[in-house]
C-alpha positions as CSV (number, residue, x, y, z in Angstrom):
1,M,19.5,92.0,-252.7
2,R,23.2,92.4,-253.5
3,T,25.2,92.8,-250.3
4,Q,27.5,95.4,-251.9
5,L,24.5,97.5,-253.1
6,K,23.6,99.0,-249.7
7,S,27.0,100.5,-249.2
8,A,27.1,101.9,-252.7
9,L,23.7,103.5,-252.4
10,C,24.5,105.0,-249.0
11,A,27.7,106.5,-250.4
12,V,26.0,108.2,-253.3
13,L,22.7,109.2,-251.7
14,L,23.7,110.7,-248.4
15,G,23.5,114.5,-248.7
16,M,21.8,114.4,-252.2
17,L,18.2,114.3,-250.9
18,G,16.5,117.7,-250.9
19,S,13.0,119.0,-250.0
20,L,11.1,121.9,-248.3
21,A,10.9,121.8,-244.5
22,L,7.5,122.5,-242.9
23,P,6.8,122.5,-239.1
24,L,4.8,119.6,-237.6
25,A,1.2,120.3,-236.6
26,A,0.3,120.8,-232.9
27,A,-0.5,117.8,-230.8
28,G,-4.0,116.2,-231.3
29,D,-6.7,116.0,-228.7
30,A,-7.8,112.7,-227.3
31,G,-11.3,111.8,-228.3
32,G,-13.5,108.8,-227.7
33,G,-10.8,107.3,-225.5
34,L,-8.3,107.4,-228.4
35,N,-5.4,109.9,-228.8
36,V,-5.7,110.9,-232.5
37,P,-2.5,112.4,-233.9
38,P,-2.5,115.8,-235.7
39,K,-3.2,115.7,-239.4
40,P,-0.2,116.2,-241.6
41,Q,-0.3,119.3,-243.8
42,I,-0.7,118.9,-247.5
43,G,2.7,119.5,-249.0
44,Q,4.5,118.5,-245.8
45,Q,7.9,117.0,-246.4
46,N,8.8,116.4,-242.8
47,V,8.0,113.2,-240.9
48,A,4.3,112.3,-241.5
49,T,2.7,109.3,-239.8
50,A,-0.9,108.2,-239.1
51,D,0.0,106.2,-235.9
52,L,-2.2,106.6,-232.9
53,L,-0.6,108.3,-229.9
54,V,-0.8,106.8,-226.4
55,A,-4.1,107.8,-224.8
56,H,-3.5,110.0,-221.7
57,P,-6.0,110.1,-218.8
58,P,-7.8,113.4,-218.4
59,T,-6.2,114.1,-215.0
60,R,-3.2,116.3,-214.4
61,P,0.0,114.2,-214.6
62,C,3.2,114.5,-212.5
63,I,6.1,114.9,-215.0
64,V,9.6,113.7,-214.5
65,T,12.3,114.8,-216.9
66,L,14.7,112.0,-217.8
67,F,16.9,114.1,-220.2
68,Q,16.3,117.5,-221.8
69,S,17.8,119.1,-224.9
70,D,20.5,116.5,-225.0
71,T,22.8,116.5,-228.0
72,F,23.5,113.2,-229.7
73,D,26.6,113.8,-231.6
74,V,28.9,111.1,-230.2
75,Y,29.1,107.3,-230.3
76,A,28.3,106.9,-226.7
77,P,25.3,106.7,-224.4
78,L,24.2,109.8,-222.4
79,P,23.5,108.7,-218.8
80,F,20.9,110.2,-216.5
81,T,19.6,109.6,-213.0
82,Y,15.9,109.1,-212.1
83,S,13.9,109.6,-209.0
84,P,10.2,108.8,-208.6
85,P,7.9,111.9,-208.8
86,A,7.8,113.7,-205.5
87,G,4.3,114.0,-204.0
88,C,2.9,111.6,-206.6
89,P,3.3,108.1,-205.1
90,G,2.1,105.0,-206.9
91,P,0.1,103.1,-207.7
92,W,-0.3,105.1,-210.9
93,A,-3.3,104.8,-213.2
94,K,-1.0,105.2,-216.2
95,V,2.6,106.0,-216.9
96,V,3.6,107.3,-220.4
97,F,7.1,107.8,-221.8
98,V,7.2,110.8,-224.2
99,A,10.3,111.9,-226.2
100,H,10.7,114.8,-228.7
101,F,13.5,114.7,-231.2
102,N,14.8,116.9,-233.9
103,E,17.8,116.9,-236.3
104,N,19.3,119.6,-238.4
105,A,19.2,119.4,-242.2
106,G,22.4,117.8,-243.5
107,V,23.9,114.3,-244.1
108,Q,23.4,111.5,-241.7
109,Y,22.6,107.8,-241.6
110,D,19.5,106.5,-239.8
111,R,20.5,105.6,-236.2
112,S,19.3,103.2,-233.6
113,A,17.7,105.0,-230.6
114,Y,16.8,103.6,-227.2
115,V,16.2,104.7,-223.7
116,F,16.9,102.4,-220.8
117,L,16.0,102.8,-217.2
118,G,17.1,100.4,-214.5
119,N,18.4,98.1,-217.4
120,A,14.8,97.9,-218.9
121,A,14.0,99.3,-222.3
122,L,11.5,102.1,-222.0
123,Y,11.8,102.9,-225.7
124,F,13.5,101.3,-228.7
125,G,13.4,102.5,-232.3
126,T,15.4,104.2,-235.1
127,T,15.7,107.8,-236.4
128,P,14.7,109.3,-239.7
129,E,17.4,110.5,-242.1
130,P,17.7,114.2,-242.7
131,T,18.1,115.7,-246.2
132,S,20.1,118.7,-247.4
133,S,17.1,121.0,-246.6
134,V,14.9,119.1,-244.2
135,G,15.7,118.6,-240.6
136,P,13.3,116.0,-239.3
137,L,11.2,116.5,-236.1
138,W,9.4,113.6,-234.5
139,T,7.8,112.5,-231.3
140,V,7.6,109.0,-229.8
141,E,5.3,107.7,-227.0
142,R,5.0,104.5,-225.2
143,D,2.7,103.2,-222.4
144,V,5.2,102.0,-219.7
145,T,2.6,101.5,-217.0
146,D,3.7,97.8,-216.7
147,Y,7.1,99.1,-215.6
148,S,5.6,100.9,-212.5
149,A,7.4,98.6,-210.0
150,L,10.7,99.6,-211.5
151,L,9.7,103.3,-211.6
152,A,8.8,103.3,-207.9
153,E,12.5,103.3,-207.0
154,P,15.4,105.6,-208.0
155,Q,17.3,104.2,-211.0
156,S,20.1,105.0,-213.3
157,G,19.3,105.3,-217.0
158,A,20.8,106.2,-220.4
159,A,19.5,107.7,-223.6
160,T,21.5,106.4,-226.6
161,I,21.6,107.4,-230.2
162,F,25.0,106.3,-231.4
163,N,25.8,109.1,-233.8
164,I,28.9,110.1,-235.8
165,V,29.3,113.8,-236.6
166,N,32.2,115.1,-238.7
167,S,32.8,117.0,-241.9
168,T,30.9,114.3,-243.9
169,Y,28.1,113.3,-241.6
170,T,26.7,116.6,-240.3
171,G,23.3,115.6,-238.9
172,V,23.2,116.3,-235.1
173,I,20.2,115.0,-233.2
174,H,18.7,116.7,-230.1
175,G,16.2,115.2,-227.8
176,S,14.2,115.4,-224.6
177,G,12.5,112.6,-222.7
178,Y,9.9,112.6,-220.0
179,L,7.7,110.3,-217.9
180,Y,4.1,111.3,-217.4
181,F,2.7,109.8,-214.2
182,Y,-1.1,109.9,-213.8
183,P,-2.3,109.3,-210.2
184,A,-4.7,106.4,-209.6
185,P,-8.2,107.4,-208.5
186,H,-8.9,107.7,-204.8
187,G,-10.0,104.4,-203.2
188,E,-7.5,102.3,-205.2
189,D,-6.4,100.6,-201.9
190,G,-10.0,99.4,-201.4
191,E,-11.6,96.4,-203.1
192,E,-9.8,97.0,-206.4
193,G,-6.5,97.3,-204.6
194,A,-7.0,93.9,-203.0
195,A,-7.8,92.4,-206.4
196,R,-4.7,94.1,-207.8
197,A,-2.6,92.2,-205.2
198,D,-3.9,89.0,-206.7
199,G,-3.0,90.2,-210.2
200,R,-6.7,89.7,-211.2
201,V,-7.5,93.1,-212.4
202,R,-6.9,93.3,-216.1
203,G,-4.8,96.3,-217.1
204,T,-3.1,96.7,-213.7
205,A,0.6,96.9,-213.5
206,P,2.9,93.9,-212.6
207,S,4.3,93.9,-209.1
208,A,7.9,93.2,-210.2
209,V,10.1,93.8,-213.2
210,Y,13.2,91.8,-214.0
211,P,15.3,93.1,-216.9
212,L,17.6,90.7,-218.6
213,N,19.9,93.5,-219.9
214,S,22.7,95.2,-218.1
215,A,24.6,98.5,-218.4
216,N,21.4,100.2,-219.7
217,Q,21.8,99.0,-223.2
218,P,20.7,96.2,-225.6
219,S,22.6,93.0,-225.8
220,Y,24.4,92.4,-229.1
221,L,24.1,88.9,-230.4
222,D,26.4,88.0,-233.2
223,T,25.6,84.2,-233.6
224,P,22.8,81.9,-232.7
225,A,24.8,80.5,-229.8
226,Q,25.1,83.9,-228.1
227,Q,22.4,84.7,-225.6
228,L,21.0,87.5,-223.6
229,S,20.6,85.8,-220.2
230,Q,20.1,86.6,-216.5
231,Q,20.0,84.4,-213.4
232,I,17.0,85.4,-211.3
233,T,15.5,84.2,-208.0
234,F,11.9,85.0,-208.4
235,P,9.3,85.7,-205.6
236,T,7.7,82.5,-204.3
237,N,4.1,83.9,-204.7
238,M,3.9,84.5,-208.5
239,T,0.7,84.1,-210.4
240,H,1.6,85.5,-213.8
241,V,4.9,85.8,-215.7
242,Y,5.4,87.6,-219.1
243,L,8.6,88.2,-221.1
244,E,8.6,91.3,-223.3
245,V,11.3,91.1,-226.0
246,T,12.6,93.3,-228.8
247,A,15.0,91.9,-231.4
248,Q,16.4,94.5,-233.9
249,S,18.3,93.2,-237.0
250,Q,21.6,95.0,-237.7
251,I,24.6,95.1,-240.1
252,G,24.6,91.8,-242.1
253,D,21.2,90.8,-240.8
254,E,19.6,94.2,-241.3
255,F,17.9,92.8,-244.4
256,W,17.6,89.2,-243.1
257,Y,14.4,88.6,-245.1
258,T,16.5,88.9,-248.3
259,C,19.1,86.3,-247.2
260,V,19.4,82.9,-248.8
261,P,20.9,79.5,-247.7
262,D,24.7,79.7,-247.4
263,Q,25.3,77.6,-250.5
264,Y,23.6,80.2,-252.7
265,V,25.2,83.3,-251.2
266,Q,27.7,83.9,-254.0
267,E,25.4,82.8,-256.8
268,L,22.6,85.1,-255.7
269,Q,24.9,87.9,-254.4
270,S,23.2,87.9,-251.0
271,C,23.6,87.3,-247.3
272,G,23.4,83.8,-245.7
273,S,21.6,81.7,-243.1
274,S,18.3,81.8,-245.2
275,G,15.5,84.3,-245.0
276,Y,14.2,83.1,-241.7
277,R,14.9,84.4,-238.1
278,Q,13.2,83.6,-234.9
279,V,13.6,84.5,-231.2
280,V,14.2,81.5,-228.9
281,V,13.4,81.7,-225.2
282,E,15.0,79.3,-222.7
283,V,14.6,78.6,-219.0
284,D,17.5,76.7,-217.4
285,G,18.7,75.5,-220.7
286,R,15.4,74.2,-222.0
287,T,13.5,75.9,-224.8
288,V,10.1,77.0,-223.6
289,A,8.9,79.5,-226.1
290,Y,9.5,81.4,-229.4
291,A,8.8,84.9,-230.6
292,P,8.7,86.3,-234.1
293,V,11.3,88.7,-235.6
294,S,9.6,91.8,-237.2
295,P,10.7,92.7,-240.8
296,W,11.3,96.4,-239.9
297,I,12.9,98.6,-242.6
298,F,14.8,101.7,-241.4
299,T,14.7,105.0,-243.2
300,G,18.0,104.4,-245.0
301,G,16.8,101.0,-246.0
302,I,17.1,99.9,-249.7
303,D,16.2,103.4,-251.1
304,P,15.9,106.3,-248.6
305,F,13.4,108.1,-250.9
306,L,10.9,105.4,-250.1
307,W,10.5,106.6,-246.5
308,Q,10.2,110.4,-247.0
309,P,8.0,111.7,-245.5
310,T,6.4,108.5,-244.1
311,P,8.7,105.8,-242.6
312,G,8.0,102.1,-242.6
313,V,5.8,100.3,-240.1
314,Q,7.1,100.9,-236.5
315,T,10.4,102.2,-237.9
316,L,10.6,105.0,-235.4
317,N,9.1,103.1,-232.5
318,F,9.4,99.3,-232.3
319,K,6.6,97.3,-230.8
320,P,7.9,94.5,-228.5
321,F,6.5,91.0,-228.5
322,R,5.1,89.7,-225.3
323,V,5.5,86.0,-224.4
324,D,3.2,84.5,-221.8
325,L,5.2,82.2,-219.5
326,T,2.5,82.0,-216.8
327,P,2.2,78.2,-217.0
328,L,5.8,78.0,-215.7
329,A,5.1,80.1,-212.6
330,A,4.9,77.0,-210.3
331,E,8.4,76.1,-211.4
332,L,9.9,79.5,-211.4
333,D,8.6,80.5,-207.9
334,N,10.3,77.6,-206.0
335,G,12.8,79.9,-204.4
336,K,15.8,78.6,-206.5
337,P,17.7,80.7,-209.0
338,H,16.6,80.2,-212.7
339,T,18.5,81.3,-215.8
340,I,16.3,83.0,-218.4
341,A,17.9,83.3,-221.8
342,V,17.0,84.8,-225.2
343,S,18.8,84.1,-228.5
344,V,18.0,84.5,-232.3
345,Y,17.8,81.4,-234.5
346,N,19.9,81.8,-237.7
347,D,21.5,85.0,-236.3
348,G,24.0,85.9,-239.0
349,N,25.5,89.1,-237.5
350,Y,23.9,90.7,-235.7
351,F,20.8,91.4,-233.5
352,S,20.3,94.1,-230.8
353,V,18.1,92.5,-228.1
354,A,16.2,93.9,-225.1
355,A,14.0,91.8,-222.8
356,S,12.3,92.2,-219.4
357,L,10.2,89.8,-217.3
358,L,7.0,91.2,-215.9
359,V,5.7,89.4,-212.8
360,Y,2.4,89.5,-210.9
361,Q,2.2,88.2,-207.3
362,D,-0.5,87.2,-204.9
363,M,0.3,89.4,-201.9
364,R,-2.0,87.4,-199.7
365,L,0.4,84.5,-199.8
366,S,4.1,84.1,-199.0
367,S,4.4,81.1,-201.3
368,I,2.3,79.3,-203.8
369,R,2.4,75.6,-204.7
370,G,1.6,74.1,-208.1
371,A,3.1,72.2,-211.0
372,V,4.1,72.6,-214.6
373,T,2.1,69.9,-216.4
374,E,3.2,70.3,-220.0
375,V,6.1,71.9,-221.9
376,D,5.7,70.9,-225.6
377,V,8.0,73.1,-227.6
378,P,9.3,71.3,-230.7
379,A,12.7,72.3,-232.1
380,L,12.8,74.7,-235.0
381,A,13.2,72.8,-238.3
382,P,12.5,75.1,-241.2
383,N,12.0,73.7,-244.7
384,V,14.4,75.1,-247.2
385,T,13.9,74.6,-251.0
386,A,15.6,75.9,-254.1
387,D,14.7,75.7,-257.7
388,L,17.4,77.6,-259.6
389,A,18.7,77.4,-263.1
390,S,22.0,78.7,-264.3
391,G,22.7,79.9,-267.8
392,A,25.4,81.5,-269.9
393,G,27.4,84.4,-268.5
394,G,26.6,83.6,-264.9
395,S,22.8,84.2,-265.3
396,V,20.5,82.7,-262.7
397,S,16.7,82.3,-262.5
398,G,14.3,80.6,-260.2
399,S,13.3,80.7,-256.6
400,V,14.5,80.0,-253.0
401,S,12.0,79.4,-250.2
402,V,12.1,78.8,-246.5
403,S,9.1,78.0,-244.4
404,S,8.4,77.0,-240.8
405,A,5.4,75.7,-239.0
406,V,5.6,75.0,-235.3
407,R,3.0,74.7,-232.5
408,T,4.0,75.1,-228.8
409,R,2.0,74.4,-225.7
410,L,2.7,75.3,-222.0
411,S,0.4,74.2,-219.2
412,G,0.5,74.4,-215.4
413,Y,-1.6,75.0,-212.3
414,L,-1.4,76.9,-209.0
415,E,-3.0,76.1,-205.7
416,L,-4.7,79.4,-204.6
417,P,-6.9,80.1,-201.6
418,D,-9.9,80.1,-203.9
419,G,-9.0,76.8,-205.5
420,L,-6.9,75.3,-208.2
421,R,-6.2,77.6,-211.2
422,S,-4.9,76.0,-214.5
423,T,-3.4,78.0,-217.3
424,S,-2.5,76.8,-220.8
425,V,-0.9,78.8,-223.6
426,E,-0.9,77.4,-227.1
427,Q,0.9,79.2,-229.9
428,D,0.9,78.4,-233.6
429,F,3.8,80.0,-235.6
430,Q,3.4,80.1,-239.4
431,F,6.3,81.5,-241.5
432,A,7.0,81.5,-245.2
433,N,9.4,83.4,-247.3
434,R,9.6,82.9,-251.1
435,Q,12.2,84.7,-253.2
436,N,12.1,84.8,-257.0
437,Y,15.3,85.8,-258.9
438,T,16.2,86.8,-262.4
439,I,19.9,87.7,-262.7
440,N,22.0,88.3,-265.8
441,N,24.4,90.8,-267.3
442,T,21.9,93.7,-267.3
443,V,19.2,92.7,-264.8
444,Y,19.1,91.9,-261.1
445,D,15.5,91.2,-260.1
446,Q,14.4,89.9,-256.7
447,Q,10.8,89.5,-255.5
448,I,10.0,88.6,-251.9
449,A,6.8,87.4,-250.5
450,L,7.0,86.9,-246.7
451,T,4.2,85.9,-244.3
452,S,4.6,85.6,-240.6
453,V,1.7,84.9,-238.3
454,V,1.5,83.9,-234.6
455,R,-1.8,82.8,-233.2
456,T,-2.0,82.5,-229.4
457,V,-4.8,80.8,-227.4
458,T,-4.7,81.3,-223.6
459,Q,-7.2,79.3,-221.5
460,V,-7.6,79.7,-217.7
461,S,-9.9,77.6,-215.6
462,G,-10.7,77.0,-211.9
463,A,-10.2,79.0,-208.7
464,D,-12.8,81.9,-208.4
465,R,-12.8,82.7,-212.1
466,R,-15.1,81.7,-214.9
467,D,-13.4,79.6,-217.5
468,E,-11.6,82.1,-219.8
469,R,-10.4,81.8,-223.3
470,R,-8.4,84.6,-225.1
471,V,-7.4,84.4,-228.7
472,S,-4.9,86.8,-230.2
473,T,-3.2,87.0,-233.6
474,W,0.0,88.8,-234.6
475,S,0.9,89.2,-238.2
476,F,3.6,91.0,-240.1
477,P,3.8,90.2,-243.8
478,L,6.2,91.8,-246.2
479,T,6.1,92.1,-250.0
480,L,9.2,93.5,-251.7
481,T,10.2,93.9,-255.3
482,Y,13.7,95.0,-256.2
483,D,14.5,95.5,-259.9
484,Q,17.9,96.7,-261.1
485,A,18.2,97.0,-264.9
486,Q,20.8,98.6,-267.2
487,Q,19.3,100.8,-269.8
488,V,20.3,100.9,-273.5
489,N,22.4,104.0,-272.9
490,G,24.3,102.3,-270.1
491,D,22.6,104.0,-267.2
492,Y,21.1,102.0,-264.3
493,A,17.5,102.2,-263.1
494,I,16.7,100.6,-259.7
495,T,13.0,100.4,-258.9
496,T,11.9,99.2,-255.4
497,S,8.3,98.6,-254.3
498,V,7.5,97.6,-250.7
499,L,4.4,96.7,-248.8
500,Q,4.5,96.2,-245.0
501,H,1.3,95.3,-243.2
502,F,1.3,94.8,-239.4
503,G,-1.8,93.4,-237.8
504,E,-2.9,92.5,-234.3
505,R,-6.3,91.2,-233.1
506,T,-7.4,90.0,-229.7
507,A,-10.8,88.6,-228.6
508,A,-11.8,87.2,-225.2
509,A,-14.6,84.7,-224.9
510,W,-15.8,85.9,-221.5
511,D,-16.4,89.4,-222.8
512,G,-18.8,88.3,-225.6
513,E,-18.4,90.7,-228.5
514,A,-15.4,92.5,-226.9
515,G,-12.2,92.7,-228.7
516,Q,-9.7,95.0,-230.4
517,A,-7.7,95.1,-233.7
518,L,-5.0,97.1,-235.3
519,S,-3.9,97.3,-238.9
520,D,-0.9,99.3,-240.1
521,R,-0.2,99.2,-243.8
522,V,2.7,101.1,-245.5
523,R,3.3,101.1,-249.3
524,A,6.1,102.8,-251.1
525,T,7.8,102.8,-254.5
526,D,10.6,104.7,-256.1
527,T,13.2,104.5,-258.9
528,L,16.9,105.5,-258.4
529,L,18.9,106.5,-261.5
530,F,22.7,106.0,-261.9
531,D,25.2,106.5,-264.7
532,P,27.4,103.6,-265.9
533,N,29.9,104.4,-263.2
534,F,27.2,104.4,-260.5
535,N,27.2,108.2,-260.1
536,F,23.8,109.2,-258.7
537,L,21.6,111.0,-261.3
538,G,18.4,111.4,-259.3
539,H,15.2,109.5,-258.7
540,S,11.7,109.4,-260.1
541,G,8.2,108.0,-259.5
542,M,8.2,108.2,-255.7
543,S,4.7,107.4,-254.3
544,G,3.5,105.9,-251.1
545,S,0.8,105.7,-248.5
546,Q,0.0,104.6,-244.9
547,R,-3.3,103.3,-243.8
548,Y,-3.6,103.0,-240.1
549,E,-6.8,101.5,-238.5
550,F,-7.6,100.7,-234.9
551,Q,-10.9,99.4,-233.5
552,R,-11.9,98.5,-230.0
553,R,-15.3,97.1,-229.0
554,G,-16.4,96.5,-225.4
555,H,-19.2,97.1,-223.0
556,G,-19.2,100.9,-223.7
557,A,-19.3,102.8,-227.0
558,P,-17.1,101.3,-229.7
559,E,-14.0,103.1,-230.6
560,C,-12.7,103.5,-234.1
561,Y,-9.8,105.4,-235.8
562,A,-8.8,105.1,-239.5
563,R,-6.5,107.4,-241.4
564,T,-4.8,107.3,-244.7
565,I,-1.8,109.4,-245.7
566,V,-1.0,109.6,-249.4
567,N,2.5,110.7,-250.5
568,S,3.7,111.8,-254.0
569,A,7.2,113.1,-254.9
570,N,8.2,112.9,-251.2
571,A,5.5,115.2,-249.9
572,V,2.0,114.6,-248.4
573,S,-0.6,114.9,-251.2
574,A,-3.7,113.7,-249.3
575,V,-5.0,112.9,-245.8
576,M,-8.3,111.1,-245.3
577,D,-10.1,110.0,-242.1
578,A,-12.8,107.4,-242.2
579,R,-15.7,107.3,-239.8
580,R,-16.2,103.5,-239.8
581,C,-13.9,100.6,-239.0
582,D,-14.5,96.9,-239.9
583,L,-11.4,95.2,-238.5
584,L,-13.3,93.1,-236.0
585,G,-15.4,91.7,-238.8
586,A,-12.4,90.8,-240.9
587,S,-8.9,89.5,-240.5
588,P,-6.5,92.5,-240.1
589,W,-3.7,90.9,-242.1
590,H,-5.6,90.5,-245.4
């Protein structure tokens, strides 16, 4: 992708997009344990997604307002104060963050949006772009039950959408944010409460939260050497430790998957550091884990018409990646301060990063002995290859590829009252990004085929538990074709086709047939037209779709949701719900 192209497209496209505004449908009812979203209306040109909403318990919640009818028209955070819900003490069965946003029709870029509380990210995403006649409305939800320990105390917070409003950029964003607290059933302090204290009840909240961020905002990492870090003295009775991390690509790294090795930047008119990025996690200066970087595309990305009315996968609501550091608990709970740090490999400028540690404790004990038995985390060493041929007039053809395959393993044990408990976490990271180019005086063609898969196997043995084995897979491939061609009459046609396909699947050996899987596939294509002086003439051929599927199978009735939204000419043309899911019988990333 030509680095100068994004700026050129933004300049000519902002304010030229037009369509008919329709109201969003009312909120959907929860059914079968799943909170199905309302169906978009045929002809709808406002934001239309098929994403499941967070399932809310059937009980009456206690609602705390974080911010209400705030106006985001400045380049600054909007602070707020928080107090736990009066008369609704924890532990809570569930806590859900809900925010409603709207923006007037006009001209505005997509903007990063995040809500922090006590330096922890409750929400992180981006905004849709308005058009000259459509002011977008959208709602985001996130299950934040795992932050209950943080929410049990008064905190300062901030809602941030850095926005510039003037005579050119006229889009003003308004928003309200709430926390819905659902009380735990009576009797929680009985047998299940005791199990919760040991961290043994799956689905219960961690007993402590340690954000790595400060000032209620992300950390901005400009180079691979820069880190988001925090020195923490942990409790001495920890049983489980998880790191939840979000890494958002920005500015020169926004389209990191289009980048090439530094020596080919000028020849291929692209960004540098190759098309590979990875999150690196360190403890006391030693690399202990990795996390993938998601190839998110924002609503102003490449061609804004691609994402109207359906944005890309997770564009409005990022999904963090959770790293299991439990095998290191015996080292972290020794009562000494430890430095936890996060960085981005190949960071070219720049990444916004948020991270928090989630900790479970055994409240029966004041301290726990144990040992870390294995930390096998090879250094990243991606394989970069290029097969390029240069011709007359500066023409270039061929391919550039980068791939990485790394397997990590953490192992450790804890001495608990019930016996020795050993935990191992093995992760297999497979990444490949192949880019094919055809560049000459009249054509700039780039084809990207990216695969990114993380397979995690967690095994627990000993103590009072049956031997347990959990297998989970995360996958986020991207296929992108960008074709800029000059026509016989001198005009330019730029056709972009994108396929994003996020998939997750988890299965646990101790639950037999139990498991759950998610598949979210977004396709979009559009052609932009410009005159020889790059004045915008219009666009044509916009089509797209989203296919969202979720399946969960356990000891009760299986749960299934599958919806397809089809778009044509930037409006919803069809909505179809399926009654059957087969994700657990097939890999969700195929």
